[in-house]
Structures are given as C-alpha cells and as structure tokens.
C-alpha positions in Angstrom: 53.1 110.4 176.0 56.3 110.2 177.7 59.0 112.7 177.4 62.0 110.2 177.4 63.8 109.5 179.7 62.8 111.4 182.6 60.7 113.8 181.6 56.8 114.4 182.1 54.3 112.0 181.2 50.6 113.3 179.2 47.7 111.4 179.6 44.4 112.0 178.2 40.9 110.4 179.5 37.8 111.6 179.8 35.1 111.6 183.2 33.3 108.7 184.5 30.8 108.4 187.1 33.4 107.7 189.5 36.2 110.1 188.5 38.5 110.1 186.1 39.0 107.0 183.6 42.4 107.4 182.1 43.2 103.5 182.2 39.6 102.3 181.7 39.3 100.9 178.5 40.8 98.2 176.6 41.7 97.2 173.2 39.3 94.5 173.1 36.7 96.7 174.3 37.3 100.3 173.7 39.6 100.6 170.5 37.1 102.3 168.0 40.0 103.3 165.4 43.7 102.8 165.6 45.3 105.5 163.3 49.0 105.8 162.6 51.7 106.0 165.2 55.8 106.4 163.5 58.7 104.9 165.9 59.7 108.2 166.9 56.7 109.3 168.1 56.3 112.3 165.8 53.2 111.8 164.8 50.0 109.3 166.2 46.1 109.3 165.5 43.9 107.1 168.1 40.2 106.6 168.6 38.7 105.2 171.6 35.6 105.1 173.7 35.8 104.9 177.8 33.2 105.6 180.4 30.4 105.3 177.7 32.5 108.4 175.4 34.1 108.3 172.3 37.9 110.2 172.7 39.7 110.7 169.9 43.7 111.8 170.5 46.3 113.2 167.9 49.4 114.4 168.5 52.7 115.7 167.5 55.3 114.8 169.1 59.6 115.2 168.7 62.1 115.9 167.4 62.9 118.0 170.2 60.9 118.5 173.8 57.6 120.0 172.5 54.4 118.1 172.5 51.3 119.4 170.5 47.9 117.6 170.9 44.4 117.8 170.3 41.7 116.0 171.7 38.4 115.5 171.0 35.2 113.9 172.9 31.6 113.8 173.5 32.4 114.0 177.2 34.2 115.8 179.5 37.8 115.3 178.7 40.6 115.0 181.6 44.6 116.0 181.3 46.8 114.3 183.4 50.5 115.7 183.9 52.5 113.4 185.6 56.0 112.9 187.3 56.3 116.2 188.6 58.0 117.7 191.5 56.6 120.8 191.4 53.5 123.0 190.6 54.7 125.9 190.2 51.7 128.0 188.9 48.3 127.8 187.2 46.2 129.8 185.1 43.0 128.8 183.1 45.0 128.2 180.0 48.4 127.6 181.8 50.0 126.2 184.2 54.3 126.0 185.0 55.8 122.9 186.3 58.8 121.9 187.3 60.3 117.9 186.3 63.6 116.7 187.1 65.1 120.6 187.6 63.3 121.2 183.9 60.4 124.5 184.1 58.0 123.1 181.6 54.7 125.1 180.2 51.2 123.5 180.1 49.0 125.4 178.0 45.3 124.7 176.9 42.9 125.8 174.3 40.1 125.5 177.0 40.4 126.6 180.5 40.6 123.7 182.8 39.4 122.8 186.2 41.4 120.9 188.5 40.7 117.9 190.2 41.6 115.6 192.6 44.5 113.3 191.8 47.8 112.2 193.0 50.5 114.7 194.6 52.6 114.6 191.7 50.3 115.0 189.0 48.3 118.2 187.4 44.8 116.8 186.7 42.0 119.3 184.6 38.9 118.6 183.6 37.5 120.7 180.5 33.7 121.7 180.9 33.2 122.7 177.1 32.0 121.1 174.3 34.9 122.3 172.1 38.2 120.0 171.1 40.9 120.8 173.7 44.2 121.5 172.6 47.9 121.0 174.3 50.8 122.1 174.4 53.8 121.5 176.4 57.3 122.6 175.7 60.7 123.3 178.3 59.8 127.0 179.6 61.7 129.6 177.4 64.5 130.0 179.7 64.9 126.1 181.2 68.1 124.0 180.0 67.4 121.3 177.5 68.5 117.5 178.7 68.3 114.8 176.7 67.2 114.1 173.1 63.5 114.4 173.9 62.0 111.5 172.2 57.9 111.0 173.2 57.1 107.7 173.2 53.4 106.0 173.4 53.6 104.8 177.2 50.8 102.7 178.9 47.8 104.2 177.2 47.6 106.3 173.8 48.2 110.5 173.8 46.9 112.6 171.9 48.7 115.7 169.5 48.8 118.8 168.2 46.5 121.9 168.6 44.0 124.6 166.3 46.4 127.3 166.0 47.6 127.3 162.8 51.1 126.9 163.8 50.2 123.6 165.8 48.0 123.2 163.3 50.7 122.7 160.3 52.7 120.9 162.7 50.3 118.2 163.0 49.2 118.1 158.8 53.2 118.2 158.3 54.0 115.2 160.2 51.1 113.5 159.1 52.2 113.9 155.8 55.8 113.0 156.9 54.3 109.8 158.6 52.8 108.8 155.3 55.2 109.4 153.2 58.2 107.5 154.9 55.7 104.7 156.6 55.6 101.1 155.5 53.0 101.0 152.9 51.0 98.6 150.7 48.5 98.6 148.3 46.4 96.3 145.7 46.5 92.9 146.6 48.3 93.2 149.8 45.8 96.0 150.5 46.6 97.8 153.7 48.6 95.2 155.8 51.7 97.6 155.9 49.6 99.7 157.9 48.3 97.0 159.8 51.5 95.8 160.5 53.3 98.5 161.9 50.4 99.3 163.9 50.1 97.0 165.8 53.6 97.1 166.7 53.8 101.0 167.6 50.5 100.6 169.3 51.7 97.9 171.9 54.9 99.6 172.9 54.9 100.8 176.2 57.7 102.1 178.8 58.0 100.6 181.8 58.9 103.3 184.8 59.4 100.7 187.7 63.0 99.5 185.3 63.0 102.7 183.1 62.8 100.4 179.6 61.0 100.7 176.4 59.3 97.8 176.1 57.1 95.8 173.2 55.5 92.9 175.6 52.8 90.5 173.6 49.8 92.8 174.0 50.1 96.1 176.0 46.2 94.9 177.4 48.2 91.9 179.3 50.7 94.2 181.1 47.5 96.5 182.7 45.1 95.4 186.0 43.2 98.2 185.5 42.4 96.9 181.6 41.7 93.3 183.3 45.3 92.1 182.0 47.6 89.1 183.5 51.2 90.8 184.5 51.0 93.7 186.6 52.6 97.0 184.7 55.2 94.8 181.9 55.9 91.6 181.2 57.5 90.0 178.2 57.7 86.5 176.9 60.3 84.3 174.7 59.1 84.0 171.2 56.5 86.7 171.4 59.5 88.7 171.5 61.2 87.5 169.0 58.6 87.6 166.4 57.5 90.9 167.2 60.7 91.9 166.7 60.7 89.9 163.4 57.4 91.7 162.4 59.2 95.2 163.5 62.2 94.6 161.3 59.8 95.5 158.5 59.3 99.1 160.1 62.5 100.5 161.3 65.9 98.2 161.8 66.6 100.3 165.0 63.7 99.5 167.2 63.4 95.9 166.0 67.1 95.7 167.3 65.9 97.2 170.4 62.9 94.7 171.0 65.4 91.6 170.0 67.4 92.5 173.4 64.8 92.8 175.3 64.4 89.4 176.3 67.7 88.6 176.5 69.3 89.9 179.4 66.6 87.6 181.5 68.6 84.6 180.6 69.1 82.2 183.5 73.1 81.2 184.2 72.3 77.7 182.1 71.6 80.3 179.0 68.2 79.3 179.0 65.7 81.9 177.8 62.6 82.1 180.0 59.2 81.6 178.7 58.0 84.6 180.8 58.9 87.4 182.8 57.1 89.9 184.2 57.2 92.3 187.5 54.4 90.7 189.4 54.3 87.5 188.0 58.0 87.0 188.2 60.1 84.3 186.0 59.2 80.7 185.0 62.3 79.4 185.8 61.2 75.8 184.9 61.0 76.7 181.2 61.3 78.2 177.9 59.6 78.3 175.1 60.2 77.1 171.5 63.8 78.3 170.0 62.8 80.6 167.2 65.3 83.2 168.1 68.6 82.6 165.9 65.8 81.9 163.0 64.2 85.7 163.3 66.9 87.2 164.3 69.0 85.9 161.0 65.6 86.9 159.2 65.6 90.3 160.0 69.4 91.0 159.3 69.2 89.6 156.1 66.2 91.8 155.0 68.0 94.9 156.5 70.2 95.3 153.4 70.9 93.9 149.7 74.2 92.6 150.4 76.4 92.2 154.2 77.8 95.8 152.9 74.3 97.6 154.2 73.2 94.8 156.8 72.5 95.0 160.7 76.1 93.4 161.8 75.2 95.6 164.9 72.1 93.2 165.4 74.6 89.5 165.6 77.1 90.6 167.2 74.2 91.6 169.8 72.3 88.9 170.6 74.8 85.8 169.4 76.1 85.3 172.8 73.0 84.7 174.2 71.3 83.2 170.8 74.2 80.5 171.5 74.0 79.9 174.8 70.0 79.4 174.4 70.5 77.1 171.9 73.4 74.7 173.8 70.9 74.7 176.4 68.5 72.8 174.7 70.0 69.1 174.6 71.6 69.5 178.0 68.1 70.2 179.7 65.2 68.5 177.0 66.6 65.6 176.2 63.7 62.9 175.6 62.8 59.8 174.0 64.9 58.0 172.0 67.7 60.7 172.7 65.6 63.4 170.2 64.3 66.5 172.1 61.0 66.4 173.9 59.3 69.9 175.6 59.8 70.2 179.3 59.5 71.7 183.0 62.4 71.4 185.5 61.5 71.2 189.1 61.2 74.7 190.8 61.5 74.8 195.1 58.5 76.3 196.6 56.9 76.0 192.8 54.5 73.4 193.2 53.3 73.8 189.6 56.6 73.1 188.5 57.9 69.6 186.9 54.3 68.9 185.2 53.0 67.7 181.6 51.4 71.5 182.4 54.4 73.3 182.7 56.2 71.1 179.9 52.7 72.1 177.2 53.6 75.4 178.4 57.1 75.3 177.2 55.8 74.1 174.2 53.8 77.7 173.5 51.1 75.2 172.5 49.3 75.6 175.7 46.2 73.1 175.2 46.9 71.1 172.1 45.6 68.1 171.8 49.1 66.9 170.1 49.9 66.3 174.0 46.6 64.8 175.0 47.7 61.4 175.7 51.5 62.4 177.0 53.0 61.9 180.1 55.7 64.0 182.3 58.9 61.9 182.7 60.4 63.0 186.3 64.2 61.4 185.1 64.4 63.3 181.7 62.1 66.0 183.4 60.1 66.4 179.7 57.0 64.8 178.1 57.5 61.2 177.2 57.1 62.6 173.6 59.5 63.9 170.9 58.6 66.3 169.3 58.5 67.0 165.5 58.6 70.9 165.6 61.5 71.5 168.7 63.7 69.2 166.9 63.2 70.6 163.4 63.3 74.4 165.0 66.6 73.0 167.0 68.1 72.3 163.6 66.8 75.1 162.1 68.3 77.4 164.4 71.4 75.9 164.4 71.8 76.4 160.7 70.9 79.8 161.4 73.2 80.2 164.3 76.2 79.0 162.2 75.8 81.2 159.9 75.8 84.2 161.6 78.7 82.8 163.6 80.7 82.6 159.7 79.6 85.7 159.5 80.7 87.5 163.1 84.0 85.5 162.2 83.6 83.0 164.4 84.7 80.0 161.9 85.2 77.3 164.7 81.9 77.5 166.4 80.3 77.6 163.0 81.8 74.3 162.0 80.3 72.6 165.4 77.2 73.8 164.6 77.0 72.8 161.2 77.8 69.3 162.1 75.6 69.3 165.0 73.0 70.4 162.6 73.8 67.6 160.0 73.8 65.0 162.8 70.3 66.4 164.5 69.0 65.7 161.1 69.6 62.5 160.2 68.6 61.2 163.4 65.6 62.8 163.6 64.7 62.3 159.9 65.6 58.6 160.4 63.2 58.5 164.0 60.2 60.6 163.0 59.3 59.4 159.6 56.5 57.0 160.4 56.0 55.0 156.9 52.4 53.9 157.8 51.0 57.4 157.4 53.6 59.0 155.0 54.6 61.4 157.2 56.2 62.9 160.1 55.5 62.6 163.1 56.1 62.7 166.9 57.7 59.8 168.6 55.9 58.0 171.9 58.7 56.9 174.5 56.9 53.2 173.2 58.7 53.9 169.9 55.2 54.2 168.5 54.4 57.5 166.4 52.0 59.4 167.6 48.8 60.3 165.3 48.3 63.6 165.7 48.6 66.1 163.5 49.5 69.9 163.4 51.5 72.6 160.8 54.4 71.1 163.5 54.7 68.2 161.0 55.6 71.0 158.7 58.5 72.1 160.1 60.2 68.9 159.3 60.8 71.1 155.9 61.7 74.4 157.9 64.7 71.8 159.6 65.5 70.2 156.2 65.1 66.7 157.2 63.3 65.4 153.7 65.1 65.0 150.2 63.4 67.2 148.1 60.8 64.3 146.4 59.7 63.4 149.7 59.0 67.3 151.1 56.5 67.7 148.5 54.9 64.5 148.6 54.4 65.6 152.6 53.8 68.8 152.3 50.7 67.9 149.7 49.6 65.6 151.8 48.8 67.9 155.0 47.4 70.7 152.7 44.5 68.3 151.6 41.3 70.9 152.7 40.2 67.8 155.8 44.1 68.2 156.9 45.5 71.7 157.0 44.5 73.3 153.9 41.4 74.8 152.4 40.2 78.6 152.7 41.0 78.7 156.4 44.6 77.0 156.1 46.9 76.0 158.9 44.7 75.4 161.7 46.7 75.0 164.7 45.4 71.0 164.4 44.5 69.1 161.8 40.5 69.2 160.8 40.4 65.5 160.8 42.1 65.1 164.1 39.8 64.1 166.9 41.4 67.0 169.3 40.1 69.6 166.6 37.5 71.8 167.9 37.9 75.5 166.6 39.2 77.0 169.7 42.6 78.3 171.0 45.2 76.2 170.2 42.7 73.5 169.4 42.3 74.6 166.2 42.6 78.7 165.5 44.9 79.9 162.9 48.2 81.2 165.1 50.2 83.4 163.2 53.4 82.1 164.3 53.2 78.6 163.4 52.0 79.7 159.7 54.7 81.6 159.2 57.0 78.7 160.1 55.1 76.0 158.3 55.6 78.8 155.3 59.5 79.1 155.6 59.4 74.9 155.3 57.0 74.9 152.4 59.5 78.4 150.6 62.8 76.2 151.7 61.9 73.4 149.4 60.7 76.2 146.7 57.2 74.3 146.7 55.7 78.1 145.9 52.1 76.3 143.9 51.7 74.9 147.9 53.1 77.8 150.0 51.3 80.9 147.3 47.8 79.7 147.6 48.7 79.1 151.4 49.9 82.5 152.0 47.1 84.9 150.2 44.1 82.7 151.5 45.9 83.9 155.0 46.0 87.7 154.1 42.9 87.2 152.7 41.7 86.9 156.7 44.7 89.1 158.4 42.8 92.2 155.7 39.2 91.3 156.8 39.5 91.3 160.5 41.5 94.5 159.9 38.5 96.0 157.8 36.2 94.8 160.4 37.3 95.5 163.8 40.8 97.4 163.3 42.4 94.3 164.9 45.9 92.4 164.2 44.7 88.8 166.4 46.5 86.9 169.0 44.9 83.8 166.7 42.0 83.8 163.7 38.8 81.7 163.3 39.6 78.6 161.7 35.7 78.2 160.4 33.3 80.7 159.4 30.9 82.2 161.0 33.3 82.9 164.4 33.2 86.2 166.2 36.4 86.7 167.7 35.8 90.3 169.0 35.4 89.1 172.8 38.5 87.7 174.7 36.2 85.3 176.1 37.4 83.8 173.0 40.8 83.5 173.8 42.1 85.8 171.3 43.7 89.5 171.6 42.5 92.2 169.8 45.9 93.4 168.9 48.9 91.0 169.2 52.0 92.3 167.2 52.7 88.5 165.9 49.6 88.4 164.3 51.3 90.9 161.7 53.5 88.1 160.6 50.5 87.2 158.2 51.2 90.3 156.3 55.2 90.1 156.6 54.5 86.3 155.0 52.9 88.2 152.2 55.2 90.6 151.4 57.8 88.0 150.8 56.0 86.9 148.2 57.1 90.1 146.1 60.3 90.4 147.9 61.6 87.9 150.3 65.8 87.6 151.6 67.5 85.0 151.8 70.7 83.1 153.0 71.9 83.4 149.5 70.1 86.7 148.4 67.0 88.4 147.4 63.7 86.8 145.9 61.7 89.4 143.8 58.7 88.2 142.0 55.1 88.9 140.4 52.5 87.6 142.5 50.0 87.2 139.7 48.1 90.7 140.7 48.9 94.2 141.1 50.1 95.4 144.4 52.8 97.5 146.2 55.7 97.4 149.0 56.8 100.8 150.0 59.8 102.1 152.9 60.9 99.0 153.3 63.6 99.8 155.8 67.0 98.7 154.4 70.5 100.2 155.5 71.3 100.9 151.4 68.0 102.8 151.6 64.4 103.1 151.2 63.1 99.9 148.6 59.9 99.9 147.0 58.2 96.6 145.1 55.6 97.3 142.3 53.6 94.3 140.5 51.5 96.0 137.9 52.3 95.2 134.0 55.7 94.1 135.0 57.5 93.8 138.2 59.6 96.8 139.2 62.1 97.2 142.4 63.3 100.7 143.4 65.8 101.6 145.5 65.5 105.0 147.3 63.7 105.7 143.5 65.9 104.2 141.4 65.3 101.3 139.7 67.2 98.2 140.0 65.2 95.8 138.4 62.2 95.8 135.7 61.4 92.5 135.1 58.4 90.5 132.9 55.5 89.0 135.6 56.9 85.5 133.9 60.5 85.7 135.6 61.5 85.5 139.2 64.7 86.9 140.4 66.7 85.2 143.0 69.7 85.7 144.6 70.0 88.6 143.8 72.9 91.1 145.9 74.3 94.3 145.2 77.4 95.9 146.8 78.9 99.0 145.9 81.0 97.6 142.8 78.9 94.8 141.6 75.0 93.1 141.0 74.5 89.4 140.9 71.2 87.3 140.3 69.5 84.5 139.0 66.3 84.6 136.7 64.3 82.3 135.7 60.6 81.6 133.9 59.8 83.1 130.3 60.6 86.8 129.6 63.1 89.4 130.3 64.3 91.4 132.9 66.5 95.1 132.9 69.2 95.2 135.4 70.6 98.4 136.6 74.2 98.5 137.2 75.7 98.9 140.7 76.9 102.7 139.2 73.2 104.0 138.5 74.2 103.1 134.6 71.8 102.4 131.7 70.2 99.2 132.7 71.5 96.1 131.0 68.5 93.5 129.3 68.7 90.2 129.9 66.9 87.9 127.9 65.4 84.4 129.8 62.9 83.1 127.3 65.5 80.2 126.8 66.5 79.1 130.1 67.2 80.4 133.1 70.2 82.8 133.6 72.8 84.4 136.1 74.0 87.6 135.6 77.1 89.5 136.8 77.6 93.3 136.1 79.9 95.9 137.3 80.3 99.2 136.5 79.1 100.7 133.5 77.1 97.6 132.9 80.4 95.3 132.5 80.1 91.6 133.0 78.0 88.4 131.6 75.1 86.7 131.3 75.6 82.8 131.4 72.6 80.0 131.0 72.0 77.8 133.7 70.9 79.5 137.3 72.8 76.8 139.6 68.8 76.9 141.4 
C-alpha cells in the first residue's frame, strides 16, 4: 500500500531461504484467491503463495491517513515500510518513522525483529505463529497533508488488526464495499466481481514517474515476476479496453485510465503500441484504433441522458483521439487506397519497417491472416488491405463525429460523418468477395485472401452491409465449423488451415469478441448475438470459479489448461472482463439513441452500475425491473424490450416492442404509468405527473 502522493509504502511478504520475499510470487503461479479491492483503497483482501508459504492479507485504508492491516501466513511474516527519510525510534511493538517531514507511527500486534534491508526501509520479521496486525498513522502531533488515498502498488498489501476498533473498521469497510461495489447474480454469476478485481488489482503505482497506472497486467511490469517491461508499461488498445471495463466500476477511475496512454502520442498524432520505462516507445507502429469507440461507450453508459453523463471524459480525450484518427489515412494507405497495418522505419531500430512489426500493429501478432502477406517499403504497410482495420477506422470516425457534436464542434462532426460515409462505400465495394459471399482482406494483386477471423464481423461494426447482407454474413460466419459453436469466436476460423488453437491462431480473445458482438448488436441480430454472449459468459465464469483468473485469452477447444504462462495466456488481464461487460449488455446496454433494457430469459441481477444519475440496478426475475438508487424506473414484462430509454429532469422517453406490458415512472417519481405493447410497438413520452402520450410505431 502507498500513501499517495508522498507518504510511506507498506509491503508484506514471507521469509524465504535467501531472505524476504516481497515480490517473488506471480498471478500466474502464486495467486490463491483475489478478494475485493475497492477503487479508493478503503478495503482489500487477497491470498497468495510465496516461497512455499500461504500469505493472506486484508486491509482497511482511507479515507484519511490511517491504515489497518492483518497478515496471516504459514511462514514467517515480513513487513517492509519503505520510502523513509529516517527511523527515529523502535521498540518491540512500535516504531516512529519520518517521511517528507511527517512523523508516522508503526504499531504491530507482535514483536518484530529488524532484518537487513534498504537504508530507506524498516524491514521486520515476525517469529510467531500468530497473525500480525499493523496500524500505521501519522503521529498525533504531525500535520496532515493531501488526501491520504491508499492505493495498491506493485504488490498486494494487507489490512486491519485484531483489536476491537481495528476489527470493526475492517468489517465496516468490507460491508461498505459489499453494499456499494458492482455486483451480479443469477445468470451473470459473480462476473461483476471478476471484472472489478481484474481492474483494481492490476492498478499499480510507478514512483519513477509519480503516476498511478493500470497496465495490461501487473505481472508484465516487474522483472522479479518474470515480466517483460521493467517497472511500468502501457499498451494502446489494452488501455482503452481496460478503461471501458473500469467504467462499469467507477466513472472517475475509468476517466483516469483512458487518459494514461494519451500523453504519449507523438507529434503526428500516433499513439504508440507500447511505452515502458526499460523497453521504450514503439515509434514505428500503433495499435488498432479503438479509442473513440471505447471512450464514447463509457460516456453513454455513464448516465441516462446527456445531462448526467461524463462530458469531461469527452473533452479531455477528444483532441488526442481525433489526431490519432487523422494519422491513420496519412500513414497507413495501403493497397487500392484502403488502410493496411504497417511499420515506419526508425533509425537504430533494425526490426522496424518489417512484416513482423506490421503484424504487431494489428494487435493480432501471429494471426494466420498475415501468413502470406509481405511488407511493402513504398507504402510502409502490408500488401494486404485489412477488413478489421478499415471497419474500425470507420466506426472510430462515427464515434468521434458524435463526440464532436456533443462538444459543439459541428464542422468537425460534419467532416467525420462525410469521411465515414465515403470510406464505408469504398470498403464495402472493394472488400466484398462475391465468390465466398462475405468480406475478406484484399491483396495488392486484387484477389481476396481466404483467411477468416472475427475481424470479418467488424464490417458490421463499421456499418458496411445493408441489413439483409449483414444477417447473411453473420449467420454464415457463426456456423460451428467456422466461428460459432459452444466456444465461439476463436481468433481464426476452425476450418481455416492456419487454425492451431494457440495464441492468436485460434484462442478466444475478449477484445475481438467484444468488437464482433458490437457489430451484431448494431444490426439487431439478437438471435445470433445472445447465444454467443451466453457461451462466452460461461467460459469466463468457469475459468474464474476454477482458477480465480480473468484471462488474457481463453481456450477454443475442450480440455486445455491455460494456467501455465508457457501457454501464452496471462492469468489476470483486465480486458478479459469484456466478456462480462458484453453479458451485462443483455440486461442493460447504453446506445447512442438511448438505453436498451431486456430480460435475458433467465433470472439475473446487476447492481450498482455507476451513473451520473445514481446507482442503477437491473433485475430479471418474473419481470424485469430497473431501479435508480432504489426507486423503480421501469417494471417490464419478460416478453418486452425497452429501447431508446432516456430520462432527464422533466421527461422520460423510450420505445417498447414485444408482447406484454410495462410500467414507466415519470421523471418526478410520481405513480407509474402503464403502457400496453401487446398489439404493436409503442413509443412513450412522459413528463411530470405522468403527463404525456403513447403512440403506436416505435420508429426502430
């Protein structure tokens, strides 16, 4: 635990044969249980194994500057209090230390013997079979500075003690976390817990740059944990997908994550694939353009109308996202004037401007789609125009246009809408393969590449086909022998010669699945998207229940064990939570024209979605009920779907279709107004006291 921004750091570990083990475990092979972890550091609990011993930690920290911690272990517990200017005094059960001019008291429940450590740290070992309680707080006479937020840093920290006051503080923090955190039950299982913990436990503090970051995986950013990237690293599309999953946990938290990668854009607007302390920047390449898509979705899901959504999120990210969007057509014009993945030459980097680096820009590193591609030095791209990239760039333009409109940038919005329409027409015409009856990547020779992956469904996300063609394409791709089945959306089709069920050659990846399902939902292909989402949710929950993992990728075949990192699947990556996020959308999905609420066909509940309006709860039982801070907004028969729902201070609007009835609460909280949709779809508008009307025809 760190007291931010300038207080002490507290770490727990165990005593190993060669000394204290404070960083030696990994989520891959040392994680036993991930408990709750609140965003504000007020409560967390985790159990790990290190040096052959089990270590359970629990803490209650913040608000304020007091941290209570509890450590339980089968070995010798080690406590390290770090970042100290001075250790003023020490007794068996207490010490006084100084950090940045503030004196802190460190009190423990058992005698600790001091062992060797850095000069700026107090390192204690506890030769006791009992649990160890810790309280660290400013000395009574010390001045208070800053907010005193405690945040989990590069390894888990523990909490509260066994004295009555500390126990009550810990229990109170746990109860508060239970009451206010995102929760799910029923068909959703505990998917909300899994999503939340994959985000919060992956948040670290990087002292070298003085920033709180949520990297791809905390295991990736520590050499002592066999990681790849020194002490901190960020990746482009990983960060945006992490921000989206975090938006279901806390709006401010998500805004901070979205902004983490943006300052690293170069002078041309390119956001690099990766930036890290010891591996540097990937100045030759970027990653898939999903920034505006994810930011806009998080914005929509942050309120029931523009009045309560997070406009600050749009304002702070729009300039960088627009510059990145405009970079693509300048830098990545490939065959036939379409976009293609590429890599620019960088002085001193012999691996730049190669096919391997262009593949990495796609984010799909070893995908069979690029096995036959070549690098074209003239265009600095592959000689293959990519369906996924072109569709994503069109969808990016649409999202940016909507954001620009909300920010009052009408000229920019009009320009982006026009560009999206023009690009859509060209991409639809050139990327459509009449022979195969679907969208395919296009070679520089003018032939369509036969490889198939879920990126072909991105054509729907970009709005390329008409509704009839969209339904045909989706049904064909989702056949069991292609991309369907009980483990749907492998990263390459099962009947593709390159399918190998490994890494990007066949594993199931949540980001790819998310984008593909978004395409299906754009066309209202619920009969196709719902079973896909359900199968992905079962896969997600099985791995969570069996191993406590939210995976980097998931097996596309039965019987494969991904717990070893040699299998190329990290055990705790926030973007794996996108599979849970998709399932949440079956009950409550924020869309540009308003919210969609629907019964998933099975009992389910989603509680404490963080909106600017309050906390939203959606419960599917005999009926579907939607509540805001406990008050019912909608009471809906299971056969009715509500779309385009918006709620402002003086008006509630929406449309309903299906068979059944619903009760709509007016904006002033007056008596619910009944709406019967048994005969035909209905659109409704209600003001205060239920004044308004219901009309036949939803305009869907």
